[in-house]
C-alpha positions as CSV (number, residue, x, y, z in Angstrom):
1,M,139.6,91.7,89.4
2,K,140.5,88.0,89.0
3,I,139.0,86.0,86.2
4,H,137.1,83.6,88.5
5,Q,135.4,86.5,90.3
6,L,134.3,87.8,86.8
7,I,132.8,84.5,85.9
8,K,131.1,84.2,89.2
9,T,129.7,87.7,88.9
10,K,128.5,86.9,85.4
11,R,126.7,83.7,86.6
12,S,125.2,85.5,89.5
13,F,123.9,88.4,87.1
14,K,122.5,85.8,84.7
15,Q,120.7,83.9,87.6
16,E,119.2,87.2,88.9
17,F,118.2,88.3,85.4
18,K,116.4,85.0,84.9
19,K,114.7,85.3,88.2
20,Q,113.5,88.8,87.5
21,I,112.2,87.8,84.0
22,R,110.2,84.9,85.6
23,F,108.7,87.3,88.1
24,A,107.8,89.8,85.4
25,I,106.1,87.1,83.2
26,T,104.3,85.7,86.4
27,A,103.1,89.3,87.3
28,A,101.9,89.9,83.8
29,I,99.9,86.7,83.7
30,G,98.5,87.4,87.0
31,F,97.4,90.8,85.8
32,I,95.7,89.3,82.8
33,I,93.8,86.8,85.1
34,A,92.8,89.5,87.5
35,F,91.6,91.7,84.7
36,S,89.4,89.0,83.2
37,W,87.8,88.4,86.6
38,R,87.3,92.1,87.2
39,E,83.9,92.5,85.7
40,A,82.5,89.3,87.2
41,V,83.7,90.2,90.7
42,F,82.4,93.8,90.3
43,D,79.0,92.6,89.2
44,L,78.8,90.2,92.1
45,F,79.5,92.9,94.6
46,L,77.3,95.4,92.7
47,N,74.3,93.1,93.1
48,F,75.2,92.4,96.7
49,T,75.5,96.1,97.5
50,S,72.3,97.2,95.7
51,R,70.3,94.4,97.6
52,V,71.8,95.3,101.0
53,L,71.3,99.1,100.5
54,D,68.0,98.7,98.7
55,L,69.3,100.9,95.8
56,P,68.7,100.4,92.1
57,I,71.8,98.8,90.3
58,D,72.0,101.7,87.8
59,H,72.1,104.4,90.5
60,Y,75.5,106.2,90.6
61,S,75.9,105.8,94.4
62,T,75.6,102.0,94.1
63,K,78.8,101.9,92.2
64,I,80.6,104.0,94.7
65,Y,79.3,101.9,97.6
66,T,80.4,98.8,95.6
67,A,83.9,100.2,95.1
68,V,84.1,100.9,99.0
69,V,82.9,97.3,99.8
70,I,85.4,95.7,97.4
71,T,88.2,97.9,98.8
72,I,87.3,96.9,102.4
73,F,87.1,93.3,101.4
74,G,90.5,93.5,99.6
75,V,92.2,95.2,102.7
76,L,90.8,92.5,104.9
77,L,92.1,89.8,102.6
78,I,95.5,91.4,102.4
79,L,95.6,91.7,106.2
80,L,94.5,88.0,106.6
81,T,97.0,86.7,104.0
82,S,99.8,88.8,105.6
83,K,99.1,87.3,109.0
84,I,99.0,83.7,107.7
85,L,102.2,84.0,105.6
86,K,104.0,86.0,108.3
87,D,107.5,84.8,109.2
88,R,107.6,83.4,112.6
């Protein structure tokens, strides 16, 4: 292997490494933000679900229905985002 190829490979590796570190830090910060909002979002959907289904908030099935509603909402949001950001 020639010297200039080794230098080029080293630069390429360094750039990719920095890119992956930035991605990991961004993902970690995003996870922290999502975790901090988790309880607020769950409580919002819990109140909504208990009112719509006319169940007490502390009833065990309310939490199950709430998880189902959040899952459906999340899947729809993922599908919408995928459609909007789709390469054309």
